[in-house]
N, C-alpha and C positions, 0 to 999 in steps of 0.2 A: 525803183530799179537798182539792183546791186551794182556797185562799181566794177568795171572790168579791169583786171590787172594782168599784164603780161610779165612773167617772171623769166629772167635771163640767167641760166645756170651754166657755169663753166666747170667742166669735169676733166679729171686726169687720173687714171688708175684708181677709180673710185669705188670699186666693187665692195669694199669692206663696209662702207657706210651709205652709199648713195641711195639705196632703196628706202632707208629710214628717213632721209632728208626729203626725197621726192614725195613719199607718203604724207609727210607733214605739210608740204606745199599744196598738194592736191586736196587735202582735207581742210583747207582754209574756209572759214565760215564768214558769211556776210559779204562775200565778193564772188564774182565770176572769174575764175583764174584760168589762165593758159600758161603753158610752160615751153620755152625754147631752150634747147640744150646744145652746147658745142663741146665736143670732146677733143682735147689735145691728144694726139696719137698715143694710144695706151697699149699695154701688153697683158692686161688682166681680164679681158673680156668686156670692158665697159661699153665699147661701141655696140657689140651684139646685144647687150642688156638694154641699151637705150633704143635700139631698133625695135626690139620686141615690145618695149613699153609704148612706143609710138603706134604700133599696130593694134594694141589692145585699148588705148585710151586716146580718143580724138582730140583731147585738150593738149596733147603733147606733140611737139614737133622737134626735129633736130636738124642742124646744119650738116652739110656734107662732111664725111669723115676723111681722115688722112692728112690733115694739116698738123704741122709741128710748131707749136707756139713757144714752148720753153718757159712758160710762166703764165700766171693768172692774168696779169694786166693785158697782154696781147690777146689772150683768149676773150676777155671781156670787151676789148675794143672791137674785136671781130664780131661779137654778138651785137654790139650797138650798131655797127656798120651794116650788118645783114638783117637786122630785125625789120619785119614788114609792118606797115601801119594797118592794123586790123580793127581800128576803132577803139583801142584800149584807152581807158581813162587815166590809168597809172601804169608805171613800169617799175620793176624791182630787180635787184641783183640777188643771187643766191650762190652760196658755196655748195659743195657736194657732200659735206660731212656734218652739218649742224642739224638741229631739231627746232622747228618753229612751233610756237604756241598757235592754237587754232585761230585766234583773233589777231594775229600779228598784222596782217594786211588791212583788215577792216578798221582797226584802231588807227593805223597810220593814215589811211584815207580820211577818216573822220577828223583827226587832228589837223591835217593839212588844209582841209576845207574850212574848218573853224578858224584857223590862224591865217588863212589866205597865203599859205606857203606853197612853194613849188618843189621843195626838196625836204626830205625827212631822213633822219637816222636815229639810232637809239643806243642806250646801254645794252649790254648783254650779260648773260650768266655763263661764265666760262666754267667748263668742267673737265676733269682729268680722269684717266683710267683708274686711278687709285681711289676715286670717290670724292676727291676734293672739289669744292665749288667756290666761286668768287664772282661777285658782280663787278664787271669792268665798267667804270664810270667815265664817260666821255661827254657828259652833258653840262660841263662847266659853261658859264656864260661866254658866248662868242665875242671875240674882240676884233678890232679893225682889220688886222692882217693875218689872222690865224690860218685862213685858207691857203696862204702861200707857203706855210711851213708844216702843216699837218692835215690829216683827213678829219672828217666829221665823225669818226668812229669806224668800226668795221664795215667794209663795203657791203657785207651780206645783210646789213640792216637798211640799206639805202632804198628809198622809194622816190620816184620822180613823177611830177605831174606830166600829163600828155604834152602840154605846151613846152615845158622845159626839156623833156626827153627829145622831142622832135628837133628842137634847136641844137641840143647837144649832138644829136645824130648828124645833122647837117654839118656842124663844125668838125666832127670826127671824120666824116667822109671827105671834107675838103683838105684836112691835114693828116690824113691817115698814115702816110709814111713818116711824118715827123713825130707823131705820138708814139711810134714804136720805140722811141728812146725813153719813154716814161716808164718807170719801174712799178709805180703803184697807181692803178686805175681809180681807186677810191679817192685818193688825194687829188688826182687830176679832176675828177668829176665835181668834187666839192669846190675846188678852186675855180673851175669854169662857172659854176652856178653863182658863186659870190661875185666873181669878177664882172659878170653880166648883169648884176643888180637883182637877181632873183632872191627871194626870201627862203632861208633854210632853218628848220627847227630840229632840235636834238631832244629826243624823248628821254626822260629820266627813268622811265619804267622799262625794264627789260622784257622783251617778248620772244626771245629765242635763247636756246642753249648752244653755246659756242664751243664746239669740241676742240680740245687741245691734245695733240699727239705729235709724234716725231715727224710726220709729213707736212705739218703746217708750213706754208710759205712765209707767213708773217707771225701770226699767233699773238698771244698776250705778252706784253712787255713786263715779264715778271722773272725774278731770279737773277743771279749773278751772270749767267751765260747770256741771257737776253740783253742785260745792261751792257756787257762788254761788246756785244755785237753792234749795238746802236752807237756806242762811243766810237767804235772803229769806223762806222759809216760816216760819222761826223768828221773825224780827222783824216779820212782818206779823200774827203771832198765830195762824196756822193750826195749827202743831204742837201748842202747849199747849192751844188751844181744842179740838182734836180729842181730845187726851188726856183733857180734862175731860168731853167729851161721851161718850167711850167708857167712862170710869170709871162714869159715871152709868147708862148703858144696860146694862152688865154686872152691875149690882147693888152697886156699891161706894160709893155716895153717902155712906153712913154710916161707911165705914171711917175710922179715926182718921188714918191717913197721908194719905188723899185729902182729908179735911176740912182738913188743914194747908195745902194749896196750891191747892185747886180754885177759890178765888176769884180767883186770879191777880193779887192786889194786890202792892204792893211787898214787904211782909213775908212774904207767901205765897211769892214767888219767892226770897227770901233763904233761907227754910226749905228750899225745894226744892233750892237750890244746895248746901246742906249735906248733902243726901241723895243727891247725884249718884252715889255709889258703888253705891247700891241701885237705880238707875234705868236703867242701860245695862250691856250685857255687856262690850263691848270697853273696854280700859283707856283708849285714846285718846278714846273716846266719852264716858267718864265725865268726863274733864277738860273736853272741849268742852261737854258738857251743863251742868256746873256754871258754866263761864264765861259761857255764854249766859244762864243764869238770873240771874247777877249783873249782867250788862249790862242786861238787861231791867228789873231792879229799879231800877237807876240811872236808866234812861229813864223809869220810872214816877214817880220823885221829881222829875225835871225838869218833867214835865207838871203 
């Protein structure tokens, strides 16, 4: 029997690319796929297009229109909260503008079952309007605390076992108002998974084309503009404040490692810098992370 997979798709003003994305989802091979769509209030006809799709394909359902989320994270938390248990074996996230290989979900399901894993993500092939392509590598070996400081790759690659998803859903429902303060749903879901002791695997083989355009909320971390944006997020406190918020929400407030830095004072940051090798997966990111923590510690002293 083919694995049953429910795909959760968050949309917003998606008419330019959503049809191609949905076609690639519904054409998945080796799985029985269903699709649940939530549309952040749009002005380009996305809601009407989704309604028409639901009428012509029984595999597709949508949540009530008219909600304003203001970002992908809140839309995905809404999807998790509202998803109904219809006996799916796996659950998956999807953006509105990518293109999936036909075996994306079947490969993920097989790998998860073979590895005894409850969470899955993978590398992606980013592509730009000018024809450029580049494999985005997120499959470096996981380290002890990387889940507290980064996602497991693009959320649109995520696949969850039924057991993990239902636990995550219960958690989200209980803390729904609090998770509204989380900016990145993929980071949060990965953190929850690892914090609760579930096994997560990151696939080195890309099974989707990750479209890059001016409307990407996050996109690929490439180029000077993206680098400056991420530096700004570090120095304005967003990154580590999000890490502290996430650590608390996923139940790690009393964890000895978290208690060493969660106050984000000068000495907390120095201790965090010394643990950089345990906080990020990529070698370059370990160095950058440690350096940023040291600089922030110095800035705290000057204040």
